[in-house]
C-alpha positions in Angstrom: -29.2 -19.4 6.3 -26.0 -20.3 7.5 -24.2 -20.1 10.8 -22.6 -16.7 9.8 -25.8 -15.2 8.6 -27.7 -16.2 11.7 -25.0 -14.6 13.9 -25.3 -11.4 12.2 -29.1 -11.6 11.8 -29.3 -12.3 15.8 -26.4 -9.7 16.3 -27.5 -6.9 14.2 -29.8 -5.0 15.8 -28.5 -4.9 19.2 -25.0 -4.4 18.0 -25.4 -2.0 15.5 -28.0 -0.1 18.0 -25.3 0.0 20.9 -22.7 1.4 18.3 -25.0 4.4 17.6 -25.7 4.9 21.1 -21.8 5.0 21.8 -21.4 7.5 19.0 -23.7 9.9 20.4 -22.7 9.8 23.9 -18.9 9.9 23.0 -19.2 12.6 20.2 -16.3 15.3 20.3 -15.3 18.1 18.7 -11.3 18.6 16.9 -11.1 22.3 18.5 -13.0 22.0 21.5 -12.1 18.6 22.7 -8.5 17.3 21.4 -6.6 20.9 20.3 -8.3 23.1 22.8 -6.3 25.9 21.5 -2.6 24.0 22.3 0.2 23.8 20.4 2.9 21.1 20.4 5.4 21.3 22.8 8.8 20.2 21.1 10.4 19.7 24.4 8.1 16.4 24.8 7.9 13.1 22.9 5.1 12.5 20.6 4.8 8.4 20.6 5.2 6.5 23.9 8.0 4.6 24.1 6.1 1.5 23.7 5.6 2.5 20.2 8.2 4.4 19.3 10.4 1.3 20.1 13.9 3.1 20.3 15.6 1.1 23.1 18.0 -0.7 20.9 19.4 2.9 19.9 21.6 3.1 22.4 24.4 5.1 20.7 21.5 8.5 20.7 21.0 10.8 23.7 17.6 11.5 24.9 17.2 14.5 22.7 17.6 12.6 19.8 15.2 9.8 20.9 12.5 12.4 21.5 13.4 13.8 17.8 13.0 10.3 16.3 9.6 10.1 18.4 8.5 13.5 16.8 9.1 12.3 13.6 7.2 8.9 14.0 4.4 11.2 15.5 4.3 13.3 11.8 4.3 9.9 10.2 1.4 8.3 12.4 -0.7 11.6 11.6 0.1 10.9 7.9 -0.5 7.0 7.8 -3.8 7.4 9.9 -5.0 10.2 7.4 -4.2 8.0 4.7 -5.7 4.6 5.5 -9.0 6.5 6.7 -9.5 7.4 3.2 -10.2 4.1 2.1 -11.9 2.9 5.1 -14.3 5.7 4.9 -14.9 4.9 1.3 -15.5 1.0 1.7 -17.6 2.0 4.5 -20.0 4.3 2.5 -19.7 1.2 -0.3 -21.0 -1.4 2.1 -23.6 1.0 3.4 -25.3 0.5 0.1 -26.6 -2.9 1.2 -28.6 -1.3 3.8 -30.1 1.4 1.9 -33.3 -0.2 1.7 -33.3 -2.7 4.3 -31.8 -2.4 8.2 -31.9 1.7 8.8 -30.4 1.3 12.4 -27.4 -0.5 10.5 -27.5 2.2 8.0 -27.4 5.0 10.4 -24.6 3.1 12.4 -22.6 3.0 9.2 -23.2 6.8 8.3 -21.9 7.8 11.5 -19.0 6.1 11.3 -18.5 7.7 8.1 -18.8 11.2 9.3 -16.4 10.4 12.2 -14.0 8.9 10.0 -13.9 12.2 7.8 -13.4 14.3 11.4 -10.5 12.0 11.8 -8.9 12.5 8.6 -9.5 16.4 9.0 -7.8 15.7 12.5 -4.7 14.5 11.2 -4.5 16.9 8.4 -4.8 19.8 11.3 -2.0 17.7 13.2 0.2 17.4 10.1 0.1 21.3 9.6 1.0 22.0 13.0 3.8 19.8 13.3 5.1 21.0 9.9 5.2 24.6 11.5 7.4 23.3 14.2 9.9 21.2 12.7 12.5 21.8 10.2 12.1 21.6 6.2 12.7 18.3 4.5 10.3 16.2 6.0 8.8 13.6 3.0 5.5 11.4 3.5 6.1 9.1 0.7 2.8 7.3 -0.3 0.1 9.3 -2.3 -3.1 8.7 -0.3 -5.4 8.7 -3.4 -3.5 6.1 -5.2 -3.2 4.0 -2.2 -6.8 4.0 -1.5 -7.6 3.2 -5.1 -5.0 0.0 -5.1 -7.0 -1.1 -1.6 -10.4 -0.4 -3.1 -9.5 -2.7 -6.0 -9.2 -5.8 -3.8 -12.4 -7.7 -2.6 -14.5 -6.3 0.1 -13.8 -9.3 2.6 -10.1 -8.4 2.3 -10.4 -4.7 3.1 -12.9 -5.0 5.5 -10.2 -7.6 7.6 -7.4 -5.1 7.0 -9.9 -2.4 8.2 -10.6 -4.2 11.2 -7.2 -5.2 11.8 -6.3 -1.4 11.8 -9.1 -0.2 14.2 -8.2 -2.7 16.7 -4.7 -2.0 16.8 -5.7 1.6 17.6 -7.0 0.0 20.9 -3.4 -1.1 21.7 -2.1 2.1 20.7 -4.1 3.9 23.0 -3.0 1.6 25.8 0.5 2.3 25.3 -0.5 6.3 25.4 -2.1 6.1 28.8 1.0 5.2 30.9 2.0 8.3 33.4 5.0 9.4 31.0 5.6 13.2 31.8 7.9 13.4 28.9 4.9 12.6 26.6 3.3 15.3 24.6 -0.3 16.0 26.4 -1.8 17.1 23.1 -0.5 13.8 21.5 -2.0 11.9 24.7 -5.3 13.7 23.8 -5.4 12.5 20.2 -5.1 8.6 21.2 -7.7 9.1 23.7 -10.1 10.7 21.8 -9.0 8.5 18.4 -9.5 5.2 20.5 -13.0 6.3 21.9 -14.6 6.4 18.3 -12.3 3.9 16.8 -13.3 1.1 19.4 -17.0 1.6 17.8 -15.8 1.2 14.5 -13.9 -2.1 15.1 -17.4 -3.6 15.9 -18.9 -2.5 12.9 -16.3 -3.6 10.8 -16.5 -7.3 12.2 -20.3 -7.1 11.7 -19.7 -6.0 8.1 -16.6 -8.5 7.6 -18.9 -11.4 9.1 -21.8 -10.6 6.6 -19.5 -10.2 3.8 -18.2 -13.5 4.7 -21.5 -15.3 4.5 -21.8 -14.3 0.7 -18.6 -16.2 -0.4 -18.1 -19.3 -1.9 -15.0 -21.4 -0.9 -13.3 -20.3 -3.9 -14.0 -16.4 -3.5 -13.1 -16.5 0.0 -9.5 -18.4 -0.7 -9.1 -15.4 -3.2 -10.0 -12.9 -0.4 -7.0 -14.2 1.6 -5.0 -13.8 -1.5 -6.1 -10.4 -1.5 -5.6 -9.5 2.3 -1.9 -11.3 2.0 -1.2 -8.6 -0.7 -2.9 -5.6 1.0 -0.6 -6.5 3.9 2.2 -7.0 1.7 1.4 -3.4 0.4 1.4 -1.7 3.6 4.7 -3.3 4.4 6.0 -1.8 1.3 4.9 1.5 2.5 6.4 0.9 5.8 9.6 0.4 4.2 9.6 3.4 1.9 8.6 5.8 5.0 11.0 4.2 7.4 13.7 4.8 4.9 12.6 8.7 4.4 12.5 9.3 7.7 15.8 8.1 8.4 17.4 10.2 6.2 15.3 13.4 7.7 16.5 12.4 11.0 20.3 12.1 9.9 19.7 15.5 8.2 18.1 17.5 10.8 19.9 15.9 13.9 22.4 18.3 14.1 25.4 15.7 14.1 27.2 12.9 11.8 26.3 9.7 12.2 28.4 6.8 10.7 26.9 4.6 8.0 26.6 1.8 10.5 24.3 3.9 12.8 22.4 5.5 10.0 21.5 1.9 8.9 20.6 0.9 12.4 18.1 4.2 12.6 16.6 2.9 9.4 16.2 -0.5 10.7 14.7 0.8 14.2 12.1 2.6 12.3 11.0 0.2 10.2 10.7 -2.2 13.3 8.7 0.2 15.0 6.4 1.0 12.2 6.2 -2.7 11.5 5.2 -3.1 15.1 2.6 -0.3 15.1 1.0 -0.7 11.8 1.1 -4.7 11.4 2.2 -6.6 14.3 0.3 -5.1 17.0 -3.1 -5.6 15.0 -2.0 -9.2 14.3 -1.1 -10.1 18.0 -4.6 -8.8 18.9 -6.2 -11.9 20.2 -9.8 -10.6 19.2 -8.5 -10.1 15.6 -7.1 -13.6 15.5 -10.1 -15.2 16.7 -12.5 -13.8 14.3 -10.1 -14.3 11.3 -9.6 -17.8 12.3 -13.1 -18.4 12.5 -13.8 -17.6 8.9 -10.7 -19.1 7.3 -9.3 -22.9 6.8 -6.4 -24.2 8.5 -4.4 -24.2 5.0 -5.4 -20.4 4.6 -4.5 -19.7 8.1 -0.9 -21.1 7.1 -0.8 -19.2 4.0 -1.2 -15.7 6.1 1.4 -16.9 8.8 3.9 -17.6 6.1 3.3 -14.2 4.5 3.5 -12.6 8.0 6.5 -14.5 9.2 9.5 -12.2 7.8 7.7 -9.5 9.6 7.0 -11.2 13.0 10.8 -12.1 12.8 12.4 -8.7 12.1 10.0 -7.1 14.7 11.3 -9.5 17.4 14.9 -9.7 16.4 17.4 -7.8 18.6 
């Protein structure tokens, strides 16, 4: 048994059991706890400033920035509905390893799957609610089943790494949403709160399963898994590029005034920076993710990942 297997062997009973206990304690209902009979107030922002990241668009009015945050909120709901589709499928797949083994681990993963299905339903409902209150013309570009099929075609190690990254950055998103901002939608603040409560447990399970999967790999298989992870992040970025262009075009069409070509380009670039921050960089810079990833790969593999991420990091940090 190698070190990684020993770590999981020791950690599994207590860690899996703790997530079960937490799952029971924090269990929430979409209608009773999150929505509570409310509708969206379109006089409020949907995403907090720390996520919307629109401070560089000094030519826009505050109502314009509020509208852009609402468009970003709609895309946020759709993107999480998308990623949770492949996350749930992978959780069900890795759970097979526990069918006739550790039943505590199996229960934890079954609960994980059930909660991910609930999250998908929540984000579908939010999309419907936002669609009812926003002008026609919004387009969510990626096709969820097609994206999920592509992701699930990659190695389990790489999918679990991406999943851990996603569920860790939801912690950052929650922290950004709890600021006492009177101009932020109360309903959206609750979405961040309740999503975080369960995703914080999912991140623990992701890490345990990722380490367990890593213990199975040969050095050659792990190197290919790193390649897969780089390709998955590249695919995420391609989606963000397409969606930021679509969202910028939607904003220009419904904003009520004419923007110059240069300012339209600035809106598109600002949205891409925001989306890259929200869905890639906020997770990459989460210290725990870096620590876990670094413990599983070689320095050379870490350098490969860093080189692949460099253009995204440079773009997000550019002013």
